[in-house]
KEMI-281369 format. One record per residue (C-alpha): z, x, y; residue in three letters. Coordinates in steps of 0.001 Angstrom, whole numbers, padded with zeros to 6 digits, always signed. Example, Ala and Ser with C-alpha at 12.3 -4.5 7.8 and 13.67 -1.06 7.14 Angstrom:
// KEMI-281369
+007800+012300-004500Ala
+007140+013670-001060Ser
// end
This chain:
// KEMI-281369
+000000+000000+000000Unk
+000878+002842+002410Unk
-002496+004476+001685Unk
-004319+001218+002440Unk
-002448+000871+005760Unk
-003327+004485+006662Unk
-007007+003819+006062Unk
-006825+000637+008123Unk
-005210+002482+011046Unk
-007888+005206+010913Unk
-010611+002567+010916Unk
-009032+000982+014009Unk
-008619+004100+016127Unk
-012024+005411+015087Unk
-013644+002186+016277Unk
-011728+002420+019573Unk
-012784+006050+020032Unk
-016464+005257+019409Unk
-016189+002425+021925Unk
-014693+004791+024557Unk
-011254+003158+024462Unk
-009588+006274+023032Unk
-009941+009768+024569Unk
-010994+012892+022674Unk
-007637+014518+023429Unk
-005768+011546+022019Unk
-007914+011524+018876Unk
-007153+015233+018338Unk
-003455+014438+017975Unk
-004102+011764+015360Unk
-006408+013528+012884Unk
-006895+016918+011287Unk
-009131+019511+012940Unk
-011735+019141+010175Unk
-011857+015346+010563Unk
-012048+015674+014351Unk
-015096+017954+014095Unk
-016711+015513+011674Unk
-016083+012615+014081Unk
-017758+014569+016889Unk
-020857+015079+014729Unk
-020986+011368+013924Unk
-020816+010457+017622Unk
-023554+012965+018408Unk
-025779+011321+015815Unk
-025166+007871+017284Unk
-025964+009143+020787Unk
-029232+010570+019475Unk
-030205+007126+018182Unk
-029356+005598+021566Unk
-031596+008060+023367Unk
-034495+007304+021059Unk
-034612+003635+022087Unk
-036079+004588+025442Unk
-038194+007550+024329Unk
-040000+006393+021209Unk
-043625+005558+022044Unk
-045424+002373+021073Unk
-047581+003830+018333Unk
-044674+005163+016317Unk
-042724+001911+016765Unk
-045685+000051+015263Unk
-045659+002409+012300Unk
-041931+001809+011785Unk
-042431-001935+011984Unk
-045231-001734+009448Unk
-042998+000117+007006Unk
-040133-002322+007641Unk
-042384-005241+006692Unk
-043205-003650+003330Unk
-041039-004106+000270Unk
-039998-000452+000248Unk
-036492+000556+001284Unk
-036536+001852+004862Unk
-033668+002485+007256Unk
-034005+000854+010677Unk
-034250+003731+013156Unk
-032706+001936+016116Unk
-029918-000035+014473Unk
-026852+001066+016458Unk
-024929-001968+015268Unk
-025527-000891+011698Unk
-024208+002607+012472Unk
-021117+001331+014231Unk
-020464-001214+011531Unk
-020344+001307+008711Unk
-018834+004201+010677Unk
-015201+003222+010140Unk
-015608+002595+006425Unk
-017473+005781+005538Unk
-016058+008321+008008Unk
-013455+009686+005613Unk
-016157+010524+003049Unk
-018384+011851+005838Unk
-015608+014208+006910Unk
-015140+015523+003396Unk
-018736+016733+003240Unk
-018147+018947+006276Unk
-014797+020146+005004Unk
-016673+021386+001960Unk
-019168+023143+004239Unk
-022226+021227+003003Unk
-024476+021055+006086Unk
-027793+020831+004224Unk
-029344+017400+004671Unk
-031646+016271+001850Unk
-033798+013118+001990Unk
-035777+011979-001049Unk
-038115+009060-001675Unk
-038753+007249-004935Unk
-041931+005732-006409Unk
-043810+003672-003817Unk
-041119+004273-001193Unk
-041460+005510+002386Unk
-038584+006491+004671Unk
-038509+006835+008466Unk
-036144+009591+009628Unk
-034874+010601+013066Unk
-033849+014269+013414Unk
-031066+015494+015713Unk
-033485+016498+018504Unk
-035248+013121+018480Unk
-038201+014313+016399Unk
-039338+011727+013877Unk
-040599+011912+010304Unk
-042091+009405+007885Unk
-041698+010634+004317Unk
-044226+009477+001720Unk
-043393+008442-001856Unk
-041936+010999-004321Unk
-041266+013558-001591Unk
-038237+015657-000596Unk
-037266+016892+002884Unk
-034317+019275+003502Unk
-032911+021049+006563Unk
-029723+022665+007904Unk
-028057+020217+010276Unk
-025544+022659+011806Unk
-028197+025238+012709Unk
-030796+022717+013870Unk
-030440+023429+017613Unk
-031302+027105+017098Unk
-033606+026800+014106Unk
-035805+023715+013781Unk
-036945+024440+010218Unk
-037433+021984+007351Unk
-038479+022384+003733Unk
-040954+019868+002341Unk
-042067+018992-001175Unk
-044670+016236-001097Unk
-046089+014543+001995Unk
-044742+013679+005440Unk
-045997+012664+008890Unk
-044226+014360+011811Unk
-043870+013489+015473Unk
-042162+016504+017051Unk
-040261+016563+020345Unk
-041193+019475+022600Unk
-038823+022434+022455Unk
-038376+025534+020337Unk
-040730+026228+017450Unk
-040643+023527+014780Unk
-041478+024825+011290Unk
-042272+022962+008072Unk
-041933+025293+005079Unk
-043760+024486+001821Unk
-044532+026379-001369Unk
-048161+026647-000217Unk
-047663+027768+003382Unk
-045835+027166+006663Unk
-046757+024830+009528Unk
-045498+025649+013038Unk
-045685+023599+016246Unk
-043950+023239+019623Unk
-044435+019489+019981Unk
-047136+017404+018367Unk
-048082+014905+015654Unk
-049320+016123+012284Unk
-049359+015402+008564Unk
-048483+017822+005750Unk
-049231+017268+002078Unk
-047990+020004-000273Unk
-047804+019077-003921Unk
-048415+021534-006727Unk
-051568+023501-005915Unk
-052759+021037-003245Unk
-052061+021939+000394Unk
-053409+019879+003296Unk
-052459+019863+006983Unk
-053920+017477+009583Unk
-053374+017682+013348Unk
-053383+014366+015243Unk
-052049+015553+018604Unk
-051292+018908+020263Unk
-051790+022184+018387Unk
-050710+023244+014891Unk
-050438+026707+013358Unk
-050927+026869+009579Unk
-049925+030095+007833Unk
-050460+030932+004168Unk
-050109+034233+002319Unk
-053779+034990+002981Unk
-054523+033747+006509Unk
-053564+031763+009604Unk
-055370+028802+011195Unk
-054910+027018+014515Unk
-055661+023299+014341Unk
-056545+021068+017285Unk
-056525+017231+017223Unk
-058706+015563+014512Unk
-058970+018817+012525Unk
-057461+019540+009127Unk
-057466+022311+006556Unk
-057068+022051+002801Unk
-056656+024419-000100Unk
-057068+023191-003681Unk
-056041+025150-006748Unk
-055924+028456-004858Unk
-059587+028291-003804Unk
-060983+029196-000376Unk
-059426+027028+002326Unk
-061614+024115+003477Unk
-061981+022905+007070Unk
-062528+019223+007804Unk
-062411+016698+010642Unk
-061029+013157+010791Unk
-061524+010151+013064Unk
-058107+008679+012201Unk
-055273+008526+014750Unk
-052629+008943+012034Unk
-052575+009189+008211Unk
-053766+006097+006338Unk
-050850+006137+003867Unk
-048368+004968+006511Unk
-050477+001791+006786Unk
-050403+001062+003048Unk
-053542+002841+001854Unk
-054076+006331+000398Unk
-057410+007917+001331Unk
-059219+010938-000128Unk
-062150+013050+000984Unk
-063986+014973-001771Unk
-060959+015835-003921Unk
-060737+016313-007712Unk
-059677+013108-009454Unk
-056450+014640-010799Unk
-054913+014531-007291Unk
-055827+010872-006905Unk
-054173+010190-010271Unk
-050989+011966-009123Unk
-050953+009829-005995Unk
-051384+006625-008024Unk
-048495+007646-010294Unk
-046225+008398-007326Unk
-047056+005133-005604Unk
-046797+002738-008531Unk
-044297+004427-010922Unk
-046841+004610-013727Unk
-048054+007287-016141Unk
-051796+007840-016448Unk
-053130+009547-019581Unk
-056372+011284-018591Unk
-056921+013684-021502Unk
-060151+011903-022506Unk
-061868+012209-019120Unk
-062885+014961-016730Unk
-060003+015316-014241Unk
-062108+017414-011902Unk
-064635+014718-010986Unk
-064871+014652-007187Unk
-063594+011446-005618Unk
-064008+010070-002089Unk
-062400+006741-001325Unk
-059038+005016-001058Unk
-056656+002688-002869Unk
-054179+000061-001684Unk
-050393+000368-002074Unk
-049936-003390-002493Unk
-051618-004207-005818Unk
-051806-001948-008874Unk
-054740-003694-010537Unk
-056793-003571-007341Unk
-055942+000096-006876Unk
-057004+000983-010441Unk
-060262-000938-010102Unk
-061066+000675-006756Unk
-060661+004206-008094Unk
-061873+004073-011696Unk
-064593+001404-011606Unk
-066464+003422-008977Unk
-066429+006414-011345Unk
-067353+004314-014402Unk
-064046+005149-016075Unk
-062363+002584-018293Unk
-058609+002040-018107Unk
-056257+000107-020359Unk
-052488-000405-020376Unk
-051493+000297-023994Unk
-047773+000351-023248Unk
-045951-000965-020204Unk
-046754+001184-017145Unk
-048732+003635-019304Unk
-052422+003676-018406Unk
-055006+005339-020657Unk
-058400+006422-019336Unk
-061686+006820-021215Unk
-065419+006921-020566Unk
-066316+004710-023568Unk
// end
Protein backbone atom coordinates (compact mmCIF):
# COMPACT_ATOMS: atom_id res chain seq x y z
CA UNK A 1 0.00 0.00 0.00
CA UNK A 2 2.84 2.41 0.88
CA UNK A 3 4.48 1.68 -2.50
CA UNK A 4 1.22 2.44 -4.32
CA UNK A 5 0.87 5.76 -2.45
CA UNK A 6 4.48 6.66 -3.33
CA UNK A 7 3.82 6.06 -7.01
CA UNK A 8 0.64 8.12 -6.82
CA UNK A 9 2.48 11.05 -5.21
CA UNK A 10 5.21 10.91 -7.89
CA UNK A 11 2.57 10.92 -10.61
CA UNK A 12 0.98 14.01 -9.03
CA UNK A 13 4.10 16.13 -8.62
CA UNK A 14 5.41 15.09 -12.02
CA UNK A 15 2.19 16.28 -13.64
CA UNK A 16 2.42 19.57 -11.73
CA UNK A 17 6.05 20.03 -12.78
CA UNK A 18 5.26 19.41 -16.46
CA UNK A 19 2.42 21.93 -16.19
CA UNK A 20 4.79 24.56 -14.69
CA UNK A 21 3.16 24.46 -11.25
CA UNK A 22 6.27 23.03 -9.59
CA UNK A 23 9.77 24.57 -9.94
CA UNK A 24 12.89 22.67 -10.99
CA UNK A 25 14.52 23.43 -7.64
CA UNK A 26 11.55 22.02 -5.77
CA UNK A 27 11.52 18.88 -7.91
CA UNK A 28 15.23 18.34 -7.15
CA UNK A 29 14.44 17.98 -3.45
CA UNK A 30 11.76 15.36 -4.10
CA UNK A 31 13.53 12.88 -6.41
CA UNK A 32 16.92 11.29 -6.90
CA UNK A 33 19.51 12.94 -9.13
CA UNK A 34 19.14 10.18 -11.74
CA UNK A 35 15.35 10.56 -11.86
CA UNK A 36 15.67 14.35 -12.05
CA UNK A 37 17.95 14.10 -15.10
CA UNK A 38 15.51 11.67 -16.71
CA UNK A 39 12.61 14.08 -16.08
CA UNK A 40 14.57 16.89 -17.76
CA UNK A 41 15.08 14.73 -20.86
CA UNK A 42 11.37 13.92 -20.99
CA UNK A 43 10.46 17.62 -20.82
CA UNK A 44 12.96 18.41 -23.55
CA UNK A 45 11.32 15.81 -25.78
CA UNK A 46 7.87 17.28 -25.17
CA UNK A 47 9.14 20.79 -25.96
CA UNK A 48 10.57 19.48 -29.23
CA UNK A 49 7.13 18.18 -30.21
CA UNK A 50 5.60 21.57 -29.36
CA UNK A 51 8.06 23.37 -31.60
CA UNK A 52 7.30 21.06 -34.50
CA UNK A 53 3.64 22.09 -34.61
CA UNK A 54 4.59 25.44 -36.08
CA UNK A 55 7.55 24.33 -38.19
CA UNK A 56 6.39 21.21 -40.00
CA UNK A 57 5.56 22.04 -43.62
CA UNK A 58 2.37 21.07 -45.42
CA UNK A 59 3.83 18.33 -47.58
CA UNK A 60 5.16 16.32 -44.67
CA UNK A 61 1.91 16.76 -42.72
CA UNK A 62 0.05 15.26 -45.69
CA UNK A 63 2.41 12.30 -45.66
CA UNK A 64 1.81 11.79 -41.93
CA UNK A 65 -1.93 11.98 -42.43
CA UNK A 66 -1.73 9.45 -45.23
CA UNK A 67 0.12 7.01 -43.00
CA UNK A 68 -2.32 7.64 -40.13
CA UNK A 69 -5.24 6.69 -42.38
CA UNK A 70 -3.65 3.33 -43.20
CA UNK A 71 -4.11 0.27 -41.04
CA UNK A 72 -0.45 0.25 -40.00
CA UNK A 73 0.56 1.28 -36.49
CA UNK A 74 1.85 4.86 -36.54
CA UNK A 75 2.49 7.26 -33.67
CA UNK A 76 0.85 10.68 -34.01
CA UNK A 77 3.73 13.16 -34.25
CA UNK A 78 1.94 16.12 -32.71
CA UNK A 79 -0.03 14.47 -29.92
CA UNK A 80 1.07 16.46 -26.85
CA UNK A 81 -1.97 15.27 -24.93
CA UNK A 82 -0.89 11.70 -25.53
CA UNK A 83 2.61 12.47 -24.21
CA UNK A 84 1.33 14.23 -21.12
CA UNK A 85 -1.21 11.53 -20.46
CA UNK A 86 1.31 8.71 -20.34
CA UNK A 87 4.20 10.68 -18.83
CA UNK A 88 3.22 10.14 -15.20
CA UNK A 89 2.60 6.43 -15.61
CA UNK A 90 5.78 5.54 -17.47
CA UNK A 91 8.32 8.01 -16.06
CA UNK A 92 9.69 5.61 -13.45
CA UNK A 93 10.52 3.05 -16.16
CA UNK A 94 11.85 5.84 -18.38
CA UNK A 95 14.21 6.91 -15.61
CA UNK A 96 15.52 3.40 -15.14
CA UNK A 97 16.73 3.24 -18.74
CA UNK A 98 18.95 6.28 -18.15
CA UNK A 99 20.15 5.00 -14.80
CA UNK A 100 21.39 1.96 -16.67
CA UNK A 101 23.14 4.24 -19.17
CA UNK A 102 21.23 3.00 -22.23
CA UNK A 103 21.06 6.09 -24.48
CA UNK A 104 20.83 4.22 -27.79
CA UNK A 105 17.40 4.67 -29.34
CA UNK A 106 16.27 1.85 -31.65
CA UNK A 107 13.12 1.99 -33.80
CA UNK A 108 11.98 -1.05 -35.78
CA UNK A 109 9.06 -1.67 -38.12
CA UNK A 110 7.25 -4.93 -38.75
CA UNK A 111 5.73 -6.41 -41.93
CA UNK A 112 3.67 -3.82 -43.81
CA UNK A 113 4.27 -1.19 -41.12
CA UNK A 114 5.51 2.39 -41.46
CA UNK A 115 6.49 4.67 -38.58
CA UNK A 116 6.84 8.47 -38.51
CA UNK A 117 9.59 9.63 -36.14
CA UNK A 118 10.60 13.07 -34.87
CA UNK A 119 14.27 13.41 -33.85
CA UNK A 120 15.49 15.71 -31.07
CA UNK A 121 16.50 18.50 -33.49
CA UNK A 122 13.12 18.48 -35.25
CA UNK A 123 14.31 16.40 -38.20
CA UNK A 124 11.73 13.88 -39.34
CA UNK A 125 11.91 10.30 -40.60
CA UNK A 126 9.40 7.88 -42.09
CA UNK A 127 10.63 4.32 -41.70
CA UNK A 128 9.48 1.72 -44.23
CA UNK A 129 8.44 -1.86 -43.39
CA UNK A 130 11.00 -4.32 -41.94
CA UNK A 131 13.56 -1.59 -41.27
CA UNK A 132 15.66 -0.60 -38.24
CA UNK A 133 16.89 2.88 -37.27
CA UNK A 134 19.28 3.50 -34.32
CA UNK A 135 21.05 6.56 -32.91
CA UNK A 136 22.66 7.90 -29.72
CA UNK A 137 20.22 10.28 -28.06
CA UNK A 138 22.66 11.81 -25.54
CA UNK A 139 25.24 12.71 -28.20
CA UNK A 140 22.72 13.87 -30.80
CA UNK A 141 23.43 17.61 -30.44
CA UNK A 142 27.11 17.10 -31.30
CA UNK A 143 26.80 14.11 -33.61
CA UNK A 144 23.71 13.78 -35.80
CA UNK A 145 24.44 10.22 -36.95
CA UNK A 146 21.98 7.35 -37.43
CA UNK A 147 22.38 3.73 -38.48
CA UNK A 148 19.87 2.34 -40.95
CA UNK A 149 18.99 -1.18 -42.07
CA UNK A 150 16.24 -1.10 -44.67
CA UNK A 151 14.54 1.99 -46.09
CA UNK A 152 13.68 5.44 -44.74
CA UNK A 153 12.66 8.89 -46.00
CA UNK A 154 14.36 11.81 -44.23
CA UNK A 155 13.49 15.47 -43.87
CA UNK A 156 16.50 17.05 -42.16
CA UNK A 157 16.56 20.34 -40.26
CA UNK A 158 19.48 22.60 -41.19
CA UNK A 159 22.43 22.46 -38.82
CA UNK A 160 25.53 20.34 -38.38
CA UNK A 161 26.23 17.45 -40.73
CA UNK A 162 23.53 14.78 -40.64
CA UNK A 163 24.82 11.29 -41.48
CA UNK A 164 22.96 8.07 -42.27
CA UNK A 165 25.29 5.08 -41.93
CA UNK A 166 24.49 1.82 -43.76
CA UNK A 167 26.38 -1.37 -44.53
CA UNK A 168 26.65 -0.22 -48.16
CA UNK A 169 27.77 3.38 -47.66
CA UNK A 170 27.17 6.66 -45.84
CA UNK A 171 24.83 9.53 -46.76
CA UNK A 172 25.65 13.04 -45.50
CA UNK A 173 23.60 16.25 -45.69
CA UNK A 174 23.24 19.62 -43.95
CA UNK A 175 19.49 19.98 -44.44
CA UNK A 176 17.40 18.37 -47.14
CA UNK A 177 14.91 15.65 -48.08
CA UNK A 178 16.12 12.28 -49.32
CA UNK A 179 15.40 8.56 -49.36
CA UNK A 180 17.82 5.75 -48.48
CA UNK A 181 17.27 2.08 -49.23
CA UNK A 182 20.00 -0.27 -47.99
CA UNK A 183 19.08 -3.92 -47.80
CA UNK A 184 21.53 -6.73 -48.42
CA UNK A 185 23.50 -5.91 -51.57
CA UNK A 186 21.04 -3.24 -52.76
CA UNK A 187 21.94 0.39 -52.06
CA UNK A 188 19.88 3.30 -53.41
CA UNK A 189 19.86 6.98 -52.46
CA UNK A 190 17.48 9.58 -53.92
CA UNK A 191 17.68 13.35 -53.37
CA UNK A 192 14.37 15.24 -53.38
CA UNK A 193 15.55 18.60 -52.05
CA UNK A 194 18.91 20.26 -51.29
CA UNK A 195 22.18 18.39 -51.79
CA UNK A 196 23.24 14.89 -50.71
CA UNK A 197 26.71 13.36 -50.44
CA UNK A 198 26.87 9.58 -50.93
CA UNK A 199 30.10 7.83 -49.93
CA UNK A 200 30.93 4.17 -50.46
CA UNK A 201 34.23 2.32 -50.11
CA UNK A 202 34.99 2.98 -53.78
CA UNK A 203 33.75 6.51 -54.52
CA UNK A 204 31.76 9.60 -53.56
CA UNK A 205 28.80 11.20 -55.37
CA UNK A 206 27.02 14.52 -54.91
CA UNK A 207 23.30 14.34 -55.66
CA UNK A 208 21.07 17.29 -56.54
CA UNK A 209 17.23 17.22 -56.52
CA UNK A 210 15.56 14.51 -58.71
CA UNK A 211 18.82 12.53 -58.97
CA UNK A 212 19.54 9.13 -57.46
CA UNK A 213 22.31 6.56 -57.47
CA UNK A 214 22.05 2.80 -57.07
CA UNK A 215 24.42 -0.10 -56.66
CA UNK A 216 23.19 -3.68 -57.07
CA UNK A 217 25.15 -6.75 -56.04
CA UNK A 218 28.46 -4.86 -55.92
CA UNK A 219 28.29 -3.80 -59.59
CA UNK A 220 29.20 -0.38 -60.98
CA UNK A 221 27.03 2.33 -59.43
CA UNK A 222 24.12 3.48 -61.61
CA UNK A 223 22.91 7.07 -61.98
CA UNK A 224 19.22 7.80 -62.53
CA UNK A 225 16.70 10.64 -62.41
CA UNK A 226 13.16 10.79 -61.03
CA UNK A 227 10.15 13.06 -61.52
CA UNK A 228 8.68 12.20 -58.11
CA UNK A 229 8.53 14.75 -55.27
CA UNK A 230 8.94 12.03 -52.63
CA UNK A 231 9.19 8.21 -52.57
CA UNK A 232 6.10 6.34 -53.77
CA UNK A 233 6.14 3.87 -50.85
CA UNK A 234 4.97 6.51 -48.37
CA UNK A 235 1.79 6.79 -50.48
CA UNK A 236 1.06 3.05 -50.40
CA UNK A 237 2.84 1.85 -53.54
CA UNK A 238 6.33 0.40 -54.08
CA UNK A 239 7.92 1.33 -57.41
CA UNK A 240 10.94 -0.13 -59.22
CA UNK A 241 13.05 0.98 -62.15
CA UNK A 242 14.97 -1.77 -63.99
CA UNK A 243 15.83 -3.92 -60.96
CA UNK A 244 16.31 -7.71 -60.74
CA UNK A 245 13.11 -9.45 -59.68
CA UNK A 246 14.64 -10.80 -56.45
CA UNK A 247 14.53 -7.29 -54.91
CA UNK A 248 10.87 -6.90 -55.83
CA UNK A 249 10.19 -10.27 -54.17
CA UNK A 250 11.97 -9.12 -50.99
CA UNK A 251 9.83 -6.00 -50.95
CA UNK A 252 6.63 -8.02 -51.38
CA UNK A 253 7.65 -10.29 -48.49
CA UNK A 254 8.40 -7.33 -46.23
CA UNK A 255 5.13 -5.60 -47.06
CA UNK A 256 2.74 -8.53 -46.80
CA UNK A 257 4.43 -10.92 -44.30
CA UNK A 258 4.61 -13.73 -46.84
CA UNK A 259 7.29 -16.14 -48.05
CA UNK A 260 7.84 -16.45 -51.80
CA UNK A 261 9.55 -19.58 -53.13
CA UNK A 262 11.28 -18.59 -56.37
CA UNK A 263 13.68 -21.50 -56.92
CA UNK A 264 11.90 -22.51 -60.15
CA UNK A 265 12.21 -19.12 -61.87
CA UNK A 266 14.96 -16.73 -62.89
CA UNK A 267 15.32 -14.24 -60.00
CA UNK A 268 17.41 -11.90 -62.11
CA UNK A 269 14.72 -10.99 -64.63
CA UNK A 270 14.65 -7.19 -64.87
CA UNK A 271 11.45 -5.62 -63.59
CA UNK A 272 10.07 -2.09 -64.01
CA UNK A 273 6.74 -1.32 -62.40
CA UNK A 274 5.02 -1.06 -59.04
CA UNK A 275 2.69 -2.87 -56.66
CA UNK A 276 0.06 -1.68 -54.18
CA UNK A 277 0.37 -2.07 -50.39
CA UNK A 278 -3.39 -2.49 -49.94
CA UNK A 279 -4.21 -5.82 -51.62
CA UNK A 280 -1.95 -8.87 -51.81
CA UNK A 281 -3.69 -10.54 -54.74
CA UNK A 282 -3.57 -7.34 -56.79
CA UNK A 283 0.10 -6.88 -55.94
CA UNK A 284 0.98 -10.44 -57.00
CA UNK A 285 -0.94 -10.10 -60.26
CA UNK A 286 0.67 -6.76 -61.07
CA UNK A 287 4.21 -8.09 -60.66
CA UNK A 288 4.07 -11.70 -61.87
CA UNK A 289 1.40 -11.61 -64.59
CA UNK A 290 3.42 -8.98 -66.46
CA UNK A 291 6.41 -11.34 -66.43
CA UNK A 292 4.31 -14.40 -67.35
CA UNK A 293 5.15 -16.08 -64.05
CA UNK A 294 2.58 -18.29 -62.36
CA UNK A 295 2.04 -18.11 -58.61
CA UNK A 296 0.11 -20.36 -56.26
CA UNK A 297 -0.41 -20.38 -52.49
CA UNK A 298 0.30 -23.99 -51.49
CA UNK A 299 0.35 -23.25 -47.77
CA UNK A 300 -0.97 -20.20 -45.95
CA UNK A 301 1.18 -17.14 -46.75
CA UNK A 302 3.63 -19.30 -48.73
CA UNK A 303 3.68 -18.41 -52.42
CA UNK A 304 5.34 -20.66 -55.01
CA UNK A 305 6.42 -19.34 -58.40
CA UNK A 306 6.82 -21.21 -61.69
CA UNK A 307 6.92 -20.57 -65.42
CA UNK A 308 4.71 -23.57 -66.32
